[in-house]
C-alpha positions as CSV (number, residue, x, y, z in Angstrom):
1,M,-69.1,28.3,295.2
2,A,-69.6,30.3,292.0
3,R,-68.6,28.8,288.7
4,S,-66.7,30.9,286.2
5,A,-68.3,31.4,282.9
6,T,-66.3,31.0,279.7
7,V,-67.1,32.2,276.3
8,S,-65.3,30.8,273.3
9,A,-65.3,32.0,269.8
10,K,-67.6,30.3,267.4
11,P,-65.9,27.8,265.1
12,G,-64.6,29.4,261.9
13,V,-64.5,33.0,263.3
14,E,-60.7,32.9,263.8
15,T,-60.3,31.2,260.4
16,K,-62.2,34.0,258.7
17,F,-60.3,36.7,260.5
18,K,-57.0,35.0,259.8
19,G,-57.9,34.7,256.1
20,A,-58.8,38.4,255.9
21,S,-55.6,39.2,257.8
22,D,-53.5,37.2,255.5
23,H,-55.2,38.8,252.5
24,L,-54.5,42.2,253.9
25,R,-50.9,41.4,254.6
26,S,-50.4,40.1,251.1
27,A,-51.9,43.2,249.6
28,A,-49.7,45.4,251.8
29,R,-46.6,43.4,250.5
30,E,-47.7,43.9,246.9
31,L,-48.1,47.7,247.6
32,H,-44.6,47.7,249.2
33,K,-43.1,46.0,246.2
34,A,-44.8,48.4,243.8
35,I,-43.4,51.4,245.8
36,S,-40.0,49.8,245.9
37,D,-40.1,49.2,242.1
38,A,-41.2,52.8,241.5
39,A,-38.4,54.1,243.8
40,A,-35.9,52.0,241.9
41,K,-37.0,53.7,238.7
42,R,-36.5,57.0,240.4
43,S,-37.2,59.8,237.9
44,G,-38.3,57.2,235.4
45,A,-41.5,56.6,237.3
46,T,-44.3,57.8,235.1
47,K,-47.5,59.5,236.1
48,A,-49.3,56.2,235.4
49,D,-47.0,54.4,237.8
50,I,-47.7,56.9,240.6
51,A,-51.5,56.8,239.9
52,A,-51.3,53.0,240.1
53,L,-49.5,53.2,243.5
54,I,-52.1,55.6,244.8
55,E,-54.9,53.3,243.7
56,K,-53.2,50.3,245.3
57,A,-52.7,52.3,248.5
58,E,-56.3,53.2,248.6
59,T,-57.4,49.6,248.0
60,V,-55.2,48.4,250.9
61,A,-56.6,51.1,253.2
62,Q,-60.2,50.1,252.3
63,M,-59.4,46.5,252.9
64,A,-57.9,47.3,256.3
65,R,-60.9,49.4,257.3
66,A,-63.3,46.6,256.2
67,S,-61.3,44.0,258.1
68,I,-61.2,46.1,261.2
69,Q,-65.0,46.8,261.0
70,A,-65.7,43.1,260.5
71,E,-63.6,42.2,263.5
72,Q,-65.2,44.8,265.6
73,G,-68.6,43.4,264.7
74,I,-67.6,39.9,265.6
75,Q,-66.2,41.1,268.9
76,A,-69.4,43.1,269.7
77,R,-71.5,40.0,269.0
78,H,-69.3,37.9,271.3
79,L,-69.5,40.6,274.0
80,S,-73.3,40.7,273.6
81,D,-73.5,36.9,273.9
82,A,-71.3,37.0,277.0
83,V,-73.5,39.6,278.7
84,T,-76.6,37.6,277.8
85,H,-75.0,34.5,279.3
86,L,-74.0,36.3,282.4
87,E,-77.4,37.8,282.9
88,A,-79.0,34.4,282.5
89,T,-76.6,32.9,285.0
90,Q,-77.3,35.8,287.4
91,A,-81.0,35.2,287.1
92,T,-80.6,31.5,287.7
93,L,-78.5,32.1,290.8
94,S,-80.9,34.7,292.2
């Protein structure tokens, strides 16, 4: 009877991703607040306010891209480890 292989995430991986995710969420909230504040000012929003909003939006987008790329890298390593484990198991059973 074949045994099923299980692959679990390395300790701390979920914690790192959760921390990055929380940081990204916090930055998005700050951006939303800044946009809301600027909208409340309406025509009183200055060119500097708008430039600051654009900069915050770009920063949040960069953080999101970095977070996604990091998570993709982690998942690729897990998948590679799983394939290696399955190949080793197959070789043992053959």
